[in-house]
C-alpha positions as CSV (number, residue, x, y, z in Angstrom):
1,M,0.0,63.8,255.4
2,A,3.6,64.7,256.4
3,A,4.2,65.0,252.7
4,G,1.3,67.9,252.2
5,T,2.3,69.7,255.5
6,A,5.9,69.7,254.3
7,A,5.0,70.9,250.8
8,G,3.2,73.7,252.2
9,A,5.7,74.4,254.6
10,V,8.0,75.0,251.6
11,A,5.2,77.0,249.7
12,G,4.3,79.2,252.9
13,A,8.6,80.1,252.8
14,A,8.9,80.6,249.3
15,V,5.8,83.3,249.7
16,T,7.5,84.8,252.5
17,R,11.0,85.0,251.6
18,K,12.3,88.6,250.9
19,P,12.6,88.5,246.9
20,R,16.5,88.7,245.9
21,W,16.2,91.9,243.6
22,L,15.2,94.0,246.7
23,G,18.1,93.3,248.1
24,Y,20.1,94.5,245.8
25,A,17.8,97.1,244.7
26,L,17.9,99.0,248.2
27,A,21.8,98.2,247.8
28,T,22.0,100.6,244.9
29,A,19.3,103.3,246.4
30,L,22.1,103.2,249.7
31,L,25.3,103.5,247.7
32,W,24.1,106.0,245.1
33,G,22.4,108.1,247.9
34,V,25.6,108.4,249.6
35,W,27.1,108.9,246.3
36,G,25.1,111.7,245.3
37,A,25.6,113.6,248.7
38,F,29.3,114.0,247.8
39,A,29.9,113.8,244.0
40,G,29.8,117.3,243.6
41,L,32.7,117.6,246.2
42,P,35.4,117.3,243.8
43,S,34.1,119.6,241.0
44,Q,33.7,122.3,244.0
45,H,37.3,122.0,244.9
46,G,38.7,122.7,241.3
47,F,38.9,119.0,239.8
48,P,36.8,119.2,236.7
49,E,33.6,116.9,236.0
50,T,35.2,115.4,232.8
51,L,38.0,114.3,234.8
52,V,35.7,112.7,237.5
53,Y,34.5,111.2,234.9
54,V,37.8,109.5,234.0
55,V,37.9,108.3,237.9
56,W,34.4,107.1,238.0
57,A,35.6,104.9,234.7
58,L,38.4,103.5,236.5
59,T,36.8,102.8,239.5
60,M,34.3,100.3,237.9
61,V,37.3,98.5,237.0
62,P,38.2,96.8,240.8
63,P,34.4,95.4,240.9
64,A,34.6,93.9,237.4
65,L,37.4,92.3,238.2
66,F,36.1,91.0,241.9
67,V,32.9,89.6,239.9
68,L,34.6,88.1,237.0
69,A,37.1,86.1,239.3
70,R,34.4,84.9,241.1
71,S,32.8,83.8,238.1
72,G,36.0,81.8,236.7
73,W,37.1,84.8,234.5
74,H,34.0,83.6,232.1
75,V,33.0,86.6,229.3
76,R,30.3,86.2,226.6
77,R,32.1,87.1,223.4
78,D,29.1,86.1,221.0
79,R,27.7,88.9,218.8
80,T,24.2,88.9,221.2
81,A,26.6,89.6,224.3
82,L,28.6,92.3,222.5
83,A,25.8,94.2,221.0
84,H,23.4,94.0,224.2
85,G,26.5,95.2,226.7
86,L,28.2,98.1,224.6
87,A,24.7,99.1,224.1
88,I,24.2,99.3,227.9
89,G,28.0,100.7,228.7
90,L,27.6,103.5,225.7
91,L,24.1,104.3,226.7
92,G,25.2,105.2,230.2
93,A,28.4,107.0,229.2
94,G,27.1,108.8,226.2
95,G,24.2,110.1,228.4
96,Q,26.7,111.4,230.8
97,M,28.8,112.8,228.4
98,V,25.8,114.7,227.0
99,L,25.1,115.8,230.5
100,F,28.4,117.9,230.5
101,Y,27.0,119.8,228.1
102,A,23.3,120.2,229.1
103,V,24.2,121.5,232.3
104,K,26.2,124.2,230.7
105,A,23.5,125.2,228.4
106,G,20.8,125.4,230.6
107,P,19.6,125.3,234.3
108,A,20.4,122.8,236.6
109,Y,17.2,123.0,238.6
110,L,15.2,122.4,235.2
111,I,17.5,119.6,233.9
112,F,17.6,117.4,236.6
113,P,14.1,116.5,237.5
114,L,13.3,116.5,233.7
115,I,16.4,113.5,233.4
116,A,14.9,112.2,236.7
117,L,11.6,110.5,234.6
118,S,13.9,108.5,232.6
119,P,12.0,105.3,234.3
120,V,9.1,106.3,232.4
121,I,10.9,104.9,229.4
122,T,12.1,101.7,231.0
123,I,8.5,101.2,232.3
124,V,7.1,101.8,229.0
125,L,9.7,99.4,227.2
126,S,9.3,96.7,230.1
127,F,5.7,96.7,229.8
128,A,5.5,96.6,226.2
129,F,8.2,94.4,225.3
130,L,9.2,92.1,228.2
131,R,5.4,91.6,229.2
132,E,6.2,92.7,232.6
133,R,3.1,93.2,235.2
134,T,2.9,93.5,238.9
135,G,-0.1,94.1,241.0
136,A,-2.1,96.9,242.8
137,M,0.4,97.7,245.0
138,G,3.2,97.7,242.6
139,I,1.2,99.9,240.1
140,T,1.1,102.1,243.4
141,G,4.5,102.1,244.2
142,I,5.5,102.9,240.6
143,V,3.0,106.1,240.3
144,L,4.1,107.5,243.1
145,A,8.0,106.5,242.6
146,V,7.4,108.4,239.1
147,C,5.7,111.5,240.8
148,A,8.2,112.0,243.3
149,L,11.5,112.1,241.0
150,P,11.2,115.4,239.9
151,L,10.4,117.1,243.1
152,F,14.0,116.3,244.4
153,D,15.2,119.1,242.2
154,Y,12.4,121.0,241.5
155,N,12.9,124.5,242.0
156,P,10.3,126.8,240.9
157,G,11.9,130.2,242.0
158,G,14.3,130.4,238.9
159,A,13.7,132.9,236.4
160,P,12.1,131.9,233.2
161,Q,13.7,129.6,230.6
162,Q,13.8,129.7,226.7
163,Y,13.7,126.0,225.7
164,G,17.0,125.6,223.6
165,L,19.3,123.2,222.9
166,W,19.9,122.5,227.0
167,F,16.3,121.2,226.3
168,V,16.9,118.7,223.7
169,L,20.2,117.4,225.2
170,A,18.2,116.8,228.7
171,L,15.7,114.9,226.9
172,G,18.6,113.0,224.9
173,V,19.8,112.0,228.4
174,L,16.5,110.9,229.9
175,V,16.1,108.6,226.6
176,A,19.5,107.3,227.2
177,W,19.1,106.3,230.4
178,G,15.9,104.9,230.2
179,L,17.0,102.7,227.6
180,Q,20.1,101.4,229.5
181,A,18.0,100.3,232.1
182,Y,15.7,98.3,229.4
183,F,18.6,96.9,227.5
184,I,20.2,95.9,231.2
185,K,16.9,93.9,232.1
186,L,16.8,92.6,228.4
187,A,20.3,91.5,229.0
188,N,20.1,89.4,231.9
189,T,17.4,87.2,229.9
190,R,20.4,86.6,227.4
191,M,23.6,86.4,229.6
192,D,25.5,86.4,232.8
193,A,25.5,89.7,234.5
194,E,29.5,89.4,235.2
195,S,29.8,89.9,231.1
196,I,27.0,92.6,231.4
197,F,29.2,94.8,234.2
198,F,32.4,93.8,232.0
199,Y,31.0,95.6,228.9
200,M,29.7,98.2,230.9
201,T,32.9,99.0,232.3
202,A,35.2,98.1,229.1
203,S,32.6,101.1,227.7
204,A,33.1,103.3,230.4
205,L,36.6,103.4,229.8
206,L,36.3,103.6,225.7
207,C,35.0,107.0,226.6
208,V,38.0,108.2,228.8
209,P,39.7,109.7,225.5
210,V,36.4,111.9,224.6
211,A,35.9,113.3,228.3
212,L,40.0,113.9,228.5
213,A,39.4,115.9,225.1
214,M,36.5,117.8,226.6
215,T,38.9,119.1,229.6
216,D,40.0,122.3,229.6
217,F,43.8,121.5,231.1
218,S,44.4,125.7,230.2
219,Q,42.5,126.0,233.5
220,P,44.0,125.6,236.9
221,I,42.8,122.1,238.0
222,N,43.5,120.7,241.9
223,Y,45.8,117.3,241.7
224,G,45.7,117.2,245.4
225,P,43.6,114.6,247.9
226,S,41.0,116.8,247.2
227,G,40.6,116.4,243.6
228,P,41.1,112.8,242.4
229,L,41.5,111.2,245.3
230,L,38.2,112.3,247.0
231,A,36.7,111.7,243.2
232,A,37.9,108.0,243.5
233,A,36.2,107.8,247.0
234,T,32.8,108.8,246.2
235,Q,33.1,107.2,242.3
236,I,33.3,104.0,243.8
237,L,30.1,103.8,245.6
238,N,28.7,104.7,242.1
239,A,30.8,101.9,240.5
240,V,29.4,99.5,243.2
241,G,25.6,100.8,243.2
242,A,26.0,99.9,239.2
243,L,26.8,96.3,239.6
244,T,24.3,95.8,242.3
245,L,21.8,97.4,239.8
246,V,22.7,94.7,237.4
247,Y,22.1,92.1,239.5
248,A,19.2,93.9,241.1
249,F,17.5,93.9,237.3
250,R,18.9,90.2,236.8
251,H,16.2,89.1,239.7
252,G,13.7,91.7,239.6
253,K,11.3,92.8,237.3
254,A,12.5,96.1,235.2
255,L,9.4,98.3,236.2
256,T,9.9,98.1,239.9
257,V,13.6,98.0,240.2
258,S,14.1,101.2,238.1
259,P,11.5,103.5,239.9
260,L,12.6,102.1,243.5
261,V,16.1,102.9,243.0
262,N,15.6,106.1,241.0
263,A,13.4,107.5,244.1
264,G,15.5,105.9,247.1
265,A,18.8,107.3,245.9
266,P,18.1,111.0,245.8
267,L,15.7,110.4,248.8
268,L,18.9,109.6,250.8
269,T,21.0,112.3,249.6
270,T,18.4,115.0,250.6
271,V,18.3,113.2,253.8
272,I,22.0,113.1,254.0
273,A,22.1,116.9,252.7
274,M,19.9,117.9,255.5
275,A,21.7,116.2,258.1
276,L,25.0,118.3,256.9
277,A,23.3,121.2,256.5
278,A,20.9,120.8,259.8
279,S,18.2,122.8,257.6
280,V,14.7,121.4,256.8
281,P,14.0,121.3,252.7
282,G,11.4,123.3,250.7
283,G,7.9,122.1,250.4
284,Y,8.5,120.2,247.1
285,R,11.6,118.3,248.5
286,L,9.3,117.3,251.7
287,A,6.7,116.0,249.3
288,G,8.9,114.0,247.3
289,I,10.8,111.9,250.9
290,G,7.2,111.6,251.5
291,L,6.0,110.2,248.1
292,S,9.4,108.1,247.9
293,L,8.8,106.2,251.1
294,A,5.4,105.5,250.2
295,A,6.7,104.2,247.3
296,A,9.2,102.1,248.4
297,L,6.5,100.3,251.1
298,F,4.1,99.8,248.4
299,L,6.8,98.2,246.0
300,A,8.9,96.4,248.8
301,L,4.8,94.7,250.1
302,Q,4.2,93.7,246.4
303,P,4.5,90.1,246.4
304,D,7.2,88.7,244.1
305,D,5.9,86.3,241.7
306,G,8.5,86.5,239.0
307,A,11.5,84.1,238.6
308,A,14.8,85.0,237.8
309,P,15.9,84.7,234.0
310,Q,16.8,81.9,232.8
311,E,20.2,82.7,230.9
312,S,20.5,82.1,227.3
313,T,23.8,79.8,226.6
314,K,23.6,80.4,222.6
315,G,26.5,81.4,221.4
316,V,29.0,80.4,224.3
């Protein structure tokens, strides 16, 4: 009888315990939400976005060194790890590079709502190939999050736009970032999270020469505190958020982690912007806020029936 009671207590604790992925996902949303509110300040002060990318790549190094030190400086070097790691890193960095061109060629108020739909790619791939499933509450949260994403940047007051090169580039970023999130989850089933982040960092650094080549150094550049130093202060939030995202995918399902993070971060960014500007957003953003809050609630309350993926040791 006592053994049965103890077993029941353990089972009850397992059910009520907060899933590990949720903490990492909320940390990512918090970090990226704050980052999003201040990320544009360096470029507004005369520090080019391409150089902001360079600073971001460099800020990836400290968290990478931190997690590698904790794991005993172990990095997977087999073909599987190399292929997955570089795919994740290059899809993320390449999408950022393409985005530089997209915002120069087209309207940001249409580009960013389109890119915000990248979790749809992740959800479809995870459902089809990773056989991920969730309950009714999880499905409701996913639908609400996907509906909320475009509303944060939607501006119906803009003039009609022709769908040209910018639209193709924006679709490319959408696909790249959707695939990146899927591969992060896939890689977490075959290698350790520390190696994944190492390759993400290495890929970001590999693209630094491209960012430098894209920079117009003939224009005045602010190298003062409001330039690279401010960029570093904001981009470190981005870098640490990328690390917590890897752990969120490790312990949770991609079809719940991706929409929660991608809806939660712009929600916090909007709230911070509202507070700083002492203004109330328009109807579309208010709708996005409401849908995001509801989505986060449903996703958080969905019982976690998935276990952390077993790390593959093949090739070690």
